[in-house]
Structures are given as structure tokens and as C-alpha cells.
C-alpha positions as CSV (number, residue, x, y, z in Angstrom):
1,M,-5.6,-28.1,19.9
2,N,-4.0,-26.2,22.7
3,I,-5.5,-22.8,23.3
4,I,-2.9,-20.4,24.7
5,K,-4.8,-17.2,25.4
6,K,-6.9,-14.4,23.9
7,E,-5.4,-11.1,22.7
8,L,-6.5,-7.9,21.2
9,L,-5.1,-7.8,17.6
10,S,-5.5,-5.7,14.5
11,G,-6.4,-7.6,11.4
12,N,-2.8,-7.3,10.2
13,E,-1.5,-8.6,13.5
14,A,-4.0,-11.4,13.3
15,I,-3.0,-12.4,9.8
16,A,0.6,-12.6,10.9
17,R,-0.4,-14.7,13.9
18,G,-2.5,-17.0,11.7
19,A,0.4,-17.5,9.2
20,Y,2.7,-18.3,12.1
21,E,0.3,-20.8,13.6
22,G,-0.2,-22.3,10.2
23,G,3.4,-23.3,9.8
24,L,4.7,-20.4,7.7
25,K,8.3,-20.7,6.8
26,A,8.9,-17.9,4.3
27,A,7.4,-14.4,3.9
28,A,8.3,-11.6,1.6
29,A,6.7,-8.2,0.9
30,Y,7.1,-4.6,-0.1
31,P,5.6,-2.1,2.4
32,G,2.3,-0.5,1.4
33,T,-0.5,0.8,3.5
34,P,-2.8,-0.9,4.6
35,S,-0.7,-4.1,4.5
36,T,2.6,-3.0,6.0
37,E,2.2,-4.3,9.5
38,I,1.7,-7.9,8.4
39,L,5.3,-8.5,7.5
40,E,6.5,-6.4,10.4
41,N,4.7,-8.7,12.8
42,I,5.8,-11.8,11.0
43,S,9.4,-10.7,11.4
44,K,9.0,-11.2,15.2
45,Y,8.8,-14.9,14.7
46,Q,12.3,-16.2,14.3
47,E,11.1,-19.6,12.8
48,V,10.2,-17.7,9.6
49,Y,12.5,-16.4,6.9
50,V,11.3,-12.9,6.2
51,E,12.4,-10.1,3.9
52,W,11.5,-6.7,2.6
53,S,11.8,-7.1,-1.2
54,P,12.6,-4.3,-3.7
55,N,9.0,-4.6,-5.1
56,E,5.9,-6.7,-5.0
57,K,6.9,-8.8,-8.1
58,V,10.1,-9.8,-6.5
59,A,8.3,-10.6,-3.2
60,A,5.8,-12.8,-4.9
61,E,8.5,-14.6,-6.8
62,V,10.6,-15.2,-3.7
63,A,7.5,-16.7,-2.0
64,I,6.7,-18.8,-5.1
65,G,10.2,-20.2,-5.0
66,A,9.9,-21.0,-1.4
67,S,6.6,-22.8,-2.1
68,F,8.2,-24.8,-4.9
69,A,10.9,-25.8,-2.4
70,G,8.1,-27.2,-0.2
71,A,7.7,-24.4,2.4
72,R,4.5,-22.8,3.4
73,A,5.0,-19.3,2.0
74,L,3.2,-15.9,2.1
75,T,3.4,-12.6,0.3
76,S,1.5,-9.5,1.4
77,M,0.9,-6.2,-0.4
78,K,-1.6,-3.4,-0.8
79,H,-4.1,-3.7,-3.6
80,V,-2.0,-1.8,-6.2
81,G,0.9,-4.0,-5.4
82,V,-0.9,-6.9,-6.9
83,N,-0.8,-5.1,-10.2
84,V,3.0,-5.2,-9.9
85,A,3.0,-8.9,-8.9
86,A,0.3,-10.0,-11.3
87,D,2.7,-11.4,-13.9
88,P,4.1,-14.3,-11.8
89,L,0.9,-14.8,-9.9
90,F,-1.2,-15.6,-13.1
91,S,1.4,-18.2,-14.2
92,F,1.7,-19.6,-10.6
93,A,-2.1,-20.4,-10.7
94,Y,-1.3,-22.7,-13.6
95,T,1.6,-24.5,-12.0
96,G,0.0,-24.8,-8.6
97,V,2.0,-25.1,-5.4
98,N,4.2,-27.5,-3.5
99,G,4.1,-25.9,-0.1
100,G,0.9,-23.9,0.7
101,F,0.9,-20.3,-0.6
102,V,-1.0,-17.3,0.6
103,L,-1.4,-14.0,-1.1
104,I,-2.6,-11.1,1.1
105,S,-4.3,-8.3,-0.9
106,A,-5.1,-5.3,1.4
107,D,-7.6,-3.2,-0.5
108,D,-8.3,0.5,0.2
109,P,-11.9,1.5,-0.4
110,G,-12.1,5.3,-0.1
111,C,-8.5,5.8,-1.2
112,H,-7.3,6.6,2.3
113,S,-3.7,6.0,1.3
114,S,-3.8,5.0,-2.4
115,Q,-4.1,6.4,-5.9
116,N,-7.2,4.2,-6.6
117,E,-9.7,1.9,-4.9
118,Q,-9.6,-1.1,-7.2
119,D,-11.5,-4.2,-5.9
120,N,-8.9,-7.0,-6.0
121,R,-11.5,-9.8,-5.6
122,Y,-11.7,-9.7,-9.4
123,Y,-8.0,-10.6,-9.5
124,A,-8.8,-13.9,-7.7
125,K,-11.5,-14.7,-10.3
126,F,-9.3,-13.6,-13.1
127,M,-6.3,-15.7,-11.9
128,K,-8.7,-18.6,-11.0
129,I,-7.5,-18.9,-7.4
130,I,-9.4,-19.4,-4.1
131,L,-10.5,-16.2,-2.5
132,V,-11.4,-15.7,1.2
133,E,-12.6,-12.5,2.9
134,P,-12.3,-12.2,6.7
135,S,-14.7,-9.8,8.4
136,D,-12.9,-9.4,11.7
137,S,-9.6,-10.1,13.4
138,Q,-10.5,-13.6,14.5
139,E,-11.4,-14.6,10.9
140,A,-8.3,-12.9,9.6
141,K,-6.3,-15.2,11.8
142,D,-8.4,-18.3,11.1
143,F,-8.8,-17.8,7.4
144,T,-5.0,-17.2,6.9
145,K,-4.2,-20.3,8.9
146,N,-6.7,-22.4,7.0
147,A,-5.6,-21.0,3.7
148,F,-2.3,-23.0,3.8
149,D,-4.3,-26.2,4.1
150,M,-6.6,-25.2,1.3
151,S,-3.7,-24.2,-0.9
152,E,-2.1,-27.6,-0.6
153,Q,-5.4,-29.5,-0.8
154,F,-6.4,-27.8,-4.1
155,D,-2.9,-27.2,-5.4
156,M,-3.3,-23.5,-6.0
157,P,-2.6,-20.1,-4.3
158,V,-5.1,-18.7,-2.0
159,M,-5.9,-14.9,-1.8
160,V,-6.8,-13.5,1.6
161,R,-8.5,-10.2,0.8
162,T,-8.8,-7.5,3.5
163,T,-9.7,-3.9,3.4
164,T,-8.3,-0.9,5.4
165,R,-10.9,-1.3,8.2
166,I,-10.2,-5.0,8.6
167,S,-6.5,-4.4,8.5
168,H,-6.4,-1.7,11.1
169,S,-9.4,-2.3,13.4
170,K,-8.8,-4.5,16.5
171,G,-10.7,-7.4,18.0
172,M,-10.2,-10.2,20.4
173,V,-8.5,-13.2,18.9
174,T,-8.0,-16.7,20.3
175,L,-4.3,-17.7,19.9
176,E,-3.2,-21.3,19.4
177,D,0.0,-23.2,19.2
178,R,2.1,-23.1,16.0
179,K,1.7,-26.1,13.8
180,E,5.2,-27.2,12.7
181,I,4.9,-28.3,9.0
182,P,8.1,-29.9,7.6
183,L,9.2,-29.0,4.1
184,K,7.4,-31.0,1.5
185,P,9.8,-33.0,-0.7
186,Y,10.9,-31.1,-3.8
187,K,11.1,-33.2,-7.0
188,Q,12.2,-31.8,-10.3
189,N,9.0,-31.6,-12.4
190,V,9.3,-29.5,-15.5
191,Q,5.8,-30.5,-16.6
192,K,4.4,-28.8,-13.5
193,Y,6.8,-25.9,-12.9
194,V,7.7,-24.7,-16.4
195,V,4.9,-22.8,-18.1
196,M,6.2,-23.0,-21.7
197,P,3.2,-23.0,-24.2
198,A,2.8,-26.7,-24.7
199,Q,2.7,-27.4,-21.0
200,A,0.7,-24.3,-20.1
201,R,-2.1,-25.5,-22.3
202,R,-2.2,-28.7,-20.3
203,L,-1.9,-26.9,-17.0
204,R,-4.8,-24.7,-18.0
205,V,-7.1,-27.8,-18.1
206,T,-5.9,-29.0,-14.8
207,L,-6.5,-25.6,-13.3
208,E,-10.1,-25.8,-14.2
209,E,-10.3,-29.2,-12.6
210,R,-8.7,-28.0,-9.4
211,L,-11.0,-24.9,-9.4
212,E,-14.1,-27.2,-9.7
213,K,-13.0,-29.1,-6.7
214,A,-12.5,-25.9,-4.8
215,G,-16.0,-24.9,-5.7
216,E,-17.3,-28.1,-4.2
217,F,-15.4,-27.3,-1.0
218,S,-16.9,-23.8,-0.8
219,E,-20.2,-25.4,0.0
220,I,-18.8,-26.8,3.3
221,F,-16.3,-24.0,4.1
222,P,-17.0,-23.1,7.7
223,G,-16.7,-19.3,6.9
224,N,-19.8,-19.5,4.7
225,K,-22.8,-19.6,7.0
226,I,-26.3,-18.4,7.7
227,E,-26.7,-16.1,10.7
228,G,-29.8,-14.7,12.3
229,N,-33.4,-15.4,11.6
230,G,-34.9,-11.9,11.0
231,K,-38.0,-11.8,8.8
232,E,-37.7,-8.3,7.3
233,F,-34.6,-8.6,5.2
234,A,-32.5,-11.4,3.6
235,I,-28.9,-10.3,3.1
236,I,-26.0,-11.8,1.3
237,T,-22.8,-10.2,2.4
238,S,-19.0,-10.6,2.9
239,G,-16.0,-9.0,4.5
240,V,-16.4,-5.7,6.3
241,G,-19.8,-5.3,4.6
242,A,-21.1,-8.0,6.9
243,N,-20.3,-5.9,9.9
244,Y,-22.0,-2.8,8.6
245,A,-25.1,-4.8,7.6
246,R,-25.4,-6.4,11.0
247,E,-24.9,-3.0,12.7
248,A,-27.5,-1.4,10.6
249,L,-30.2,-4.1,10.5
250,G,-29.5,-6.2,13.6
251,D,-32.0,-9.0,14.2
252,R,-34.4,-7.7,11.6
253,A,-32.5,-9.7,8.9
254,T,-31.2,-13.1,8.0
255,Y,-27.7,-13.1,6.7
256,L,-25.8,-15.4,4.3
257,K,-22.4,-14.4,5.4
258,L,-19.8,-15.6,2.8
259,G,-16.1,-16.0,3.9
260,M,-15.1,-17.9,0.7
261,T,-16.3,-15.8,-2.2
262,F,-14.5,-17.5,-5.1
263,P,-15.3,-20.1,-6.1
264,L,-18.8,-19.1,-5.0
265,P,-20.9,-21.8,-3.0
266,K,-23.5,-21.9,-5.8
267,K,-25.8,-24.4,-4.1
268,M,-25.8,-22.6,-0.8
269,V,-26.5,-19.3,-2.5
270,T,-29.3,-20.7,-4.6
271,E,-31.0,-22.4,-1.7
272,F,-30.8,-19.2,0.4
273,I,-32.3,-17.0,-2.4
274,E,-35.1,-19.6,-3.1
275,K,-36.3,-19.3,0.5
276,H,-36.7,-15.5,0.4
277,K,-38.8,-13.2,-1.7
278,T,-36.3,-10.4,-1.9
279,V,-32.6,-10.7,-1.3
280,Y,-30.1,-7.8,-1.0
281,V,-26.4,-8.1,-1.7
282,I,-24.5,-5.8,0.6
283,E,-20.8,-5.7,-0.4
284,E,-18.3,-2.9,-0.2
285,G,-16.8,-2.0,-3.6
286,E,-17.7,-3.5,-6.9
287,P,-20.6,-5.9,-7.5
288,F,-18.4,-8.9,-7.3
289,L,-20.8,-11.2,-5.5
290,E,-23.8,-9.7,-7.2
291,E,-22.5,-10.4,-10.7
292,Q,-21.7,-14.0,-9.9
293,I,-25.1,-14.6,-8.4
294,K,-26.9,-13.0,-11.3
295,A,-24.9,-15.1,-13.7
296,L,-26.6,-18.1,-12.0
297,G,-29.9,-16.7,-13.2
298,L,-30.9,-15.6,-9.7
299,N,-32.5,-12.3,-8.8
300,V,-30.9,-10.1,-6.2
301,I,-30.8,-6.4,-5.5
302,G,-27.4,-4.8,-5.0
303,K,-25.7,-1.9,-6.7
304,E,-29.0,-0.5,-7.8
305,L,-29.2,0.8,-4.3
306,F,-25.7,0.6,-2.8
307,P,-22.7,2.6,-4.1
308,N,-19.7,1.0,-5.7
309,M,-17.4,3.9,-4.7
310,G,-15.9,4.6,-1.3
311,E,-16.7,2.9,1.9
312,L,-20.0,1.5,3.1
313,T,-21.3,2.6,6.5
314,A,-24.1,1.3,8.8
315,T,-25.7,4.8,8.5
316,M,-25.7,4.4,4.7
317,I,-27.4,1.0,4.9
318,R,-30.0,2.3,7.3
319,E,-30.8,5.3,5.0
320,I,-31.2,3.0,2.0
321,L,-33.1,0.1,3.5
322,L,-34.9,1.6,6.5
323,N,-35.4,5.1,5.2
324,E,-33.8,6.5,8.3
325,P,-32.2,9.9,7.7
326,A,-28.8,10.2,9.2
327,K,-28.5,12.2,12.4
328,K,-25.9,14.9,12.5
329,N,-22.5,13.5,13.4
330,Q,-24.0,9.9,13.4
331,D,-21.4,9.1,10.9
332,L,-18.1,11.0,11.4
333,F,-17.0,10.3,7.9
334,R,-19.9,12.1,6.4
335,A,-20.4,14.9,9.0
336,E,-20.4,18.3,7.3
337,D,-18.5,19.9,10.1
338,T,-15.6,17.5,10.2
339,P,-12.5,19.6,9.9
340,I,-10.5,19.1,6.7
341,R,-6.9,18.2,7.5
342,P,-4.9,17.7,4.3
343,P,-1.6,15.7,4.6
344,V,1.5,17.8,4.9
345,L,5.3,17.2,5.0
346,C,6.6,16.9,8.5
347,P,8.5,19.8,10.1
348,G,12.1,19.4,9.0
349,C,11.2,17.1,6.1
350,P,14.2,17.1,3.7
351,H,11.9,17.1,0.7
352,R,10.5,20.6,1.5
353,G,13.5,22.6,0.6
354,V,14.2,20.5,-2.5
355,Y,10.7,21.2,-3.8
356,R,11.0,24.9,-3.1
357,V,14.0,25.0,-5.3
358,I,12.3,22.9,-7.9
359,R,9.3,25.2,-7.9
360,R,11.5,28.2,-8.5
361,I,13.4,26.6,-11.3
362,K,10.2,25.3,-12.8
363,N,8.7,28.8,-12.9
364,A,11.9,30.3,-14.3
365,T,12.4,27.7,-17.1
366,D,8.9,26.5,-17.8
367,A,10.0,23.0,-16.9
368,I,7.6,20.0,-16.5
369,V,7.9,18.2,-13.2
370,T,6.7,14.6,-12.9
371,G,6.1,13.1,-9.5
372,D,5.9,9.6,-7.9
373,I,4.5,7.7,-4.9
374,G,5.8,8.5,-1.5
375,C,6.0,11.3,1.1
376,Y,7.3,13.5,-1.7
377,T,4.0,13.2,-3.6
378,L,2.9,16.0,-1.2
379,G,5.1,18.3,-3.2
380,V,2.1,18.8,-5.4
381,L,0.2,20.7,-2.6
382,A,0.4,24.4,-1.8
383,P,2.5,26.2,-1.0
384,L,5.2,24.0,-2.7
385,N,3.2,23.5,-5.9
386,A,6.1,21.6,-7.6
387,L,4.6,18.5,-9.1
388,E,2.3,18.0,-12.1
389,T,1.8,14.2,-12.4
390,C,1.6,11.2,-10.1
391,I,0.5,7.8,-11.6
392,C,2.1,4.9,-9.8
393,M,5.4,3.6,-8.4
394,G,8.3,4.5,-10.8
395,A,6.1,6.3,-13.3
396,S,7.7,9.7,-12.8
397,V,10.8,8.5,-14.7
398,S,9.0,6.8,-17.5
399,A,6.4,9.6,-17.9
400,A,9.2,12.1,-18.0
401,I,10.6,10.2,-21.0
402,G,7.2,10.5,-22.8
403,F,7.0,14.2,-22.1
404,K,10.5,14.8,-23.3
405,Q,10.2,12.8,-26.5
406,M,7.0,14.6,-27.4
407,M,8.1,18.1,-26.2
408,P,11.9,18.1,-26.8
409,D,12.2,21.9,-26.3
410,R,10.9,21.8,-22.7
411,K,12.9,21.0,-19.7
412,V,11.6,17.8,-18.0
413,I,12.3,16.9,-14.3
414,A,11.3,13.7,-12.6
415,T,11.3,13.3,-8.8
416,I,11.4,10.0,-7.0
417,G,12.4,8.6,-3.6
418,D,15.3,6.2,-2.9
419,S,13.0,3.2,-2.1
420,T,10.7,3.9,-5.0
421,F,13.7,4.3,-7.3
422,L,14.8,0.8,-6.4
423,H,11.2,-0.5,-6.6
424,S,10.6,0.5,-10.2
425,G,12.5,3.6,-11.1
426,V,15.7,1.9,-12.2
427,T,14.1,0.4,-15.4
428,G,12.8,3.8,-16.4
429,L,16.2,5.4,-16.0
430,M,17.7,2.7,-18.2
431,D,15.1,3.5,-20.8
432,A,15.9,7.2,-20.6
433,V,19.6,6.5,-21.2
434,Y,19.0,3.9,-23.9
435,N,16.5,6.1,-25.8
436,K,18.4,9.3,-25.3
437,A,15.7,11.2,-23.5
438,A,17.5,14.2,-21.9
439,I,15.5,14.3,-18.7
440,T,16.7,15.3,-15.2
441,L,16.0,12.8,-12.5
442,I,16.1,14.0,-8.9
443,I,16.4,11.1,-6.4
444,L,15.2,12.3,-2.9
445,D,17.3,10.0,-0.7
446,N,15.9,10.1,2.8
447,S,17.6,6.8,3.7
448,I,14.3,4.9,4.5
449,T,10.9,3.9,3.1
450,G,9.2,6.9,4.7
451,M,5.5,7.1,4.1
452,T,4.7,3.5,5.1
453,G,6.4,3.9,8.5
454,H,10.2,3.7,8.1
455,Q,10.9,0.3,6.7
456,Q,14.3,-0.7,5.5
457,N,15.1,-1.1,1.8
458,P,18.2,-2.2,-0.2
459,S,19.8,1.3,0.0
460,T,19.7,1.5,3.9
461,G,22.1,-1.2,4.7
462,F,19.8,-3.1,7.1
463,T,17.3,-6.0,6.8
464,I,13.8,-6.0,8.1
465,R,15.2,-7.3,11.4
466,N,17.7,-4.5,11.5
467,E,20.6,-6.8,10.7
468,P,23.5,-5.1,8.8
469,T,23.6,-6.1,5.2
470,Y,25.0,-4.9,1.8
471,K,24.0,-1.4,0.9
472,V,23.1,-0.3,-2.6
473,D,25.1,2.7,-3.6
474,L,22.6,4.9,-5.5
475,E,25.3,6.9,-7.4
476,Q,27.1,3.7,-8.6
477,M,23.7,2.2,-9.6
478,V,22.8,5.3,-11.6
479,R,26.2,5.3,-13.3
480,A,25.9,1.6,-14.1
481,C,22.7,2.5,-16.0
482,G,24.8,4.6,-18.2
483,V,24.3,8.1,-16.7
484,Q,27.3,10.2,-17.3
485,H,26.3,13.3,-15.3
486,V,25.5,12.7,-11.6
487,F,25.3,15.5,-9.0
488,K,24.8,15.2,-5.2
489,A,23.7,17.8,-2.7
490,K,22.6,17.9,0.9
491,A,18.8,18.4,1.0
492,Y,18.9,21.1,3.7
493,D,21.4,23.2,1.7
494,F,19.3,25.5,-0.6
495,K,22.2,26.9,-2.5
496,G,23.8,23.5,-3.0
497,V,20.5,21.9,-4.2
498,E,19.8,24.8,-6.5
499,A,23.3,24.7,-8.0
500,A,23.1,21.0,-8.6
501,I,19.7,21.1,-10.3
502,E,20.6,24.1,-12.5
503,K,23.8,22.3,-13.7
504,A,21.8,19.2,-14.4
505,I,19.0,20.8,-16.5
506,G,21.6,22.7,-18.4
507,I,23.1,19.6,-19.9
508,N,21.4,18.1,-23.0
509,D,21.7,14.6,-21.8
510,V,20.2,12.3,-19.1
511,T,21.3,13.8,-15.7
512,V,20.7,12.7,-12.2
513,V,20.7,14.8,-9.0
514,I,20.7,12.9,-5.6
515,T,19.7,14.9,-2.6
516,E,20.7,13.4,0.6
517,Q,19.3,13.8,4.1
518,P,17.8,11.1,6.4
519,C,14.2,11.4,7.3
520,V,13.9,13.7,10.3
521,L,11.8,11.2,12.2
522,I,14.6,8.7,12.2
523,E,17.5,11.1,12.9
524,K,16.2,13.0,16.0
525,K,18.9,13.7,18.5
526,K,18.5,13.6,22.3
527,E,19.3,17.4,22.3
528,I,16.9,18.9,19.7
529,V,18.1,22.1,18.1
530,T,15.2,24.4,17.2
531,C,14.6,27.7,15.5
532,Q,12.8,30.8,16.8
533,I,11.6,34.2,15.5
534,N,13.5,37.3,16.5
535,S,10.5,39.6,16.7
536,E,12.7,42.7,16.7
537,N,14.1,41.8,13.2
538,C,11.0,40.3,11.7
539,Q,9.5,42.5,8.9
540,D,6.4,40.3,8.4
541,C,7.4,39.5,4.9
542,Q,5.9,36.0,5.4
543,V,8.4,34.3,3.2
544,C,9.0,31.7,5.9
545,L,5.3,30.8,5.8
546,R,5.6,29.9,2.1
547,L,7.8,26.9,3.1
548,G,4.6,25.2,4.2
549,C,6.2,24.0,7.5
550,P,3.6,23.1,10.1
551,A,5.8,24.5,12.8
552,I,5.6,28.0,11.5
553,S,2.3,29.9,11.7
554,K,0.8,33.3,12.0
555,Q,-0.7,34.0,15.4
556,G,-3.9,35.7,16.3
557,D,-2.1,39.0,17.0
558,G,-0.6,38.9,13.5
559,T,3.0,37.9,14.5
560,I,4.9,34.9,13.1
561,A,5.9,32.2,15.5
562,I,7.7,28.8,15.5
563,D,6.2,26.0,17.6
564,Q,9.2,24.7,19.6
565,T,7.5,21.4,20.1
566,M,7.3,20.8,16.4
567,C,10.5,22.4,15.1
568,N,13.3,20.0,14.1
569,G,16.0,22.6,13.4
570,C,16.4,21.9,9.7
571,S,17.3,25.7,9.2
572,L,15.4,26.1,5.9
573,C,13.5,29.0,7.4
574,I,16.8,30.6,8.4
575,Q,18.0,30.3,4.8
576,V,15.0,31.9,3.3
577,C,14.7,34.8,5.7
578,N,16.3,38.0,4.3
579,F,16.2,39.9,7.6
580,D,18.1,37.6,10.0
581,A,14.8,37.3,11.9
582,I,15.1,33.6,12.6
583,E,17.8,32.1,14.8
584,R,18.8,28.7,16.3
585,V,18.1,27.8,19.9
586,G,20.4,25.3,21.5
587,G,23.5,23.5,20.1
588,T,23.9,22.0,16.7
589,N,22.4,19.2,14.7
590,E,25.7,18.4,13.0
């Protein structure tokens, strides 16, 4: 094998590189932190077909189709994305693969960018597929690369499970040449690829047989290994937990570090435990390893001591096992004096003005406002205070239907972004029309998938490689769902947005308002037009502060000021000022 060089890579970059080296031919995903950069980096390799899909279910099915066609295929997503893709993945475990198939699940302990912190290792066990857990960037590359071989060897998908810290931390990685793998021949085989009941029952039996063989392989998987020879502690660990354990305990412990955690290497685990009086299981998240080990009748100590919520830290392990109290600021994530910095919409964000209008209408009409996943979720925070619910992608529309059908006398408004609407809001809108739920849906169209870092989607007119393509017309799609009343407004135009929403909620039928304005971070001009306070006119009413714009603040001397380095000239502050105390500086953003 020809070694090219070493490079400093994040876990996500390393996964992309490992997939490329392993002969990847097709990759599909929907962006979601902490997984987004995987597909972005794969897109740099021209040998690979790559696409942003409308949602994770479609992405998984595209990759499954490529696998059936004989290609090595990959789909990546954040942990909650696997919920969306679970339907085809469970059946895919039954059929098995043709070309090797890798599922990347990027979990988010601590909810850094997610609505929950579910431990997706249980999905691998539930689906009955192979699970590997890299603990650093080198393993992220190697495990992904090897996963294609394992997938083809055992005729099943392989899940590579990472976490936020593995996805985004960097380490040195040895790069190697790409291994060109030709398409495996495709042969029509309905007995394998059609999961109708009679065949599914047979495939269920073969799945257990394949899983048993994978369990035998786990005993010799090179990522399962004993490290160190410390006498004080015996540790079984995996993933990022292995790093924290080693940092905390160093050479005082002996470690059984597991890289393949399902099927579990039962013999290796049993022999390790038999050699030690007391064994601790250190794993971030739920007691996934611990439960499997205890099911073998073996005694270990795990979640009696270590939390199953949030992230582990080396400090935490030292406190628990060594009884060492944490020093102040030893762990930045637990320091009492760490400043709290809540997320906030960017200066000039087109959602800010829309939510200000929604809040006013909500207060005036006693409307219920349901929210969704994206930048616009921040509309729940002060001073906007517009949203009341947020569950998952697309749920704003469906939840609004439930509210309206149970509370028919209340106005119900749902808000959703353009990308999320195409992800899973369309079906909810069809349901609203079909079941005559007179809700108002506001689609905040900022012409991009914003919160995950400005990825293209079917409504932008560009592919992941920025190639021009067909563009979904949101208004036409909404009308195709049966909506008769559609209103459009420019997001920066307070009066226009207000008029559109008031008209929409006044109609006893399903209505849709589309507010349009590209995300300010993708529309900056070379000549930036900003706003400034005219101190002579300012009456200190502080209405502009209630926009919640980070560029506007009250100074130490009590005056209001606009930070010129942050202002994007959206003019919302000009529109709310009643004393002509805010004015433009420079040309025009038109």
C-alpha cells in the first residue's frame, strides 16, 4: 500500500477521505450538524457521485439503490436524521448489500446543536447491523475505509458512529491511495431485494446467520484491542470515552478499547473481565456496552458511577475514580464563570423582522405559533418571543393541524424554512389541505439551508457542486398541494409582511405566506451599506433594541449605537424608529 502523506484532518474530513480511499462511488446526505462536512468534503472527489438529498430518508434510499447497483455507497446524517431514514434502513438490513454500504451516524451528546442526545448505537443493535466507533481522526478514516470491505464480507450495512467531538476535533491522519473498486455485477434477484412478507421471513433467518458470522469477526477486528498494563484500574471503553479515560487515568489502567461494539466480541470481553477483580465500563451516553456485557452474566461497574446524560470529561472521570476534586477552570465546560452566550439571529437576518410581525399579530389575535428546526427556531428567544413549539423537522405544520382541529376558534400559524419545508413540511401541508385544517403556514425562504452552513437544496437552483440545476418553485408546489390562497412578501418589508399575514389569517381556509430574502451571509455586497444613529433625533425610546439585533446596543454612557462592523443594512431598525433617528450610511443594497 502506497503511503502518500500525513495531514491534519477533522473526524468528518477523515471519514470523507476514508470513504474515497475505500472506493466510494456514490454518496448522499441531508446537512445536519455535526455530520455536514462529511458530504461537503466527499464532493471534492470527482470520482464520486454526490448529492444533497431533500431529506435523510431519500438520501439513504439513493445510497441503497447505488449499493444494489453494485457500487460502494455511503449516506451520512446527524443522529436524529437516522430517525427519518430508519424505515428503509431496517428493511435494508434484511436484504443485505451488493456494493458495500456505510451509514454514518453523527451523534450529539450534550445537545450542542440538536433537540435531543439519543444514542444511536442502539439503532445498530435494533437493525442488526455492524457498528464501529472511531475514537480519533485516524480511526475515523480507517474504520470507514474498512467498513466497505466488512459490509461486502457480511452482506449487511455498517454503521460508523461518531460524536460531536470526534466529528470536529482534528488529528494527524496517514493518507493512502484510492482503491478503485469496479461495480459488482447486478443481477435481478427478487428473493433478495424484495421484502414482501414471505421473503422477509426467510431473509430474517439469513440476517441472524450473517450477524453471527460478524460476531466471530469482531473477535479479530483490529480496532478491538487491549492497551496499557496499569494495575489500578481495568477499563472497557469505546469511542471518545476512550480518550477521556486515557487522559484521566493514564498508565494507571489497563484498557480494553473496543472499536467494533456490535456485534460485541464476547470472548475477548469475557477473558478480559475474568483477569481483573473490578472492571469499569466508561462510555459516553447510554449503557450500550454495559448492558451487553451484563447480559453475558459478567459483572462490571458503569452507569452506577458515570452519567448517561451530556458529555463525559477527563475531569469527571478523575473525580469519580480518583476522588480528585476539579480545580477551577480545569474543565471549561463546567467552569462556573464561563460566560453564557445564547445563540442569536445574525445582524440583518431576514427572519428577525418577520418574527417581530408575527409576535405583534400573535399578541393581538391570541394566535398559536408553532416552530420548526433551523435558524428560525431562534424566534422563540427574547426579545422576539414568537414561537411556542419545536419538535422536529417539518413538525410545525403537522402540529399546527393538531392544534387547529382541537382548538378551532384559535388562529394557528406555523413557521418553517424553505429547506425544511422541502425536507418534511410538504406532507404536512397536504394533510392540512386534505383534512381542511384552516392554518396559516409561513415559509421563511432565505434561499439556502442556513443553520448548517449554507448548503444548497432543491429550491436554490444549484447542486452540491454549485452546478446549475432545476429549481423548485415554492409557490407552484404549495398550489399543487391544493392551497388556494398564497401570499408573498419581501422579508425586510415590515408593512408588506404584516399585510400578507393579516390577510392570510383572516381567511377561513389553509393559507400560505412566503417571505423572501436571501440569507444575509450569502448576499453581502462589496460595498456594504450600514445604518447609524442620529444622536440629535434619538429619543431613547429603545424600540430598536427590541429587534434583538446584535449590531444595536446601549453604550456605557446610556446612548444607543450601531456597530458598523456588524450592521448589514437591512433597514429594519429604520422602519421601527418613530423619530427618524436612524439613517443609512453609504449607497444602496438594492
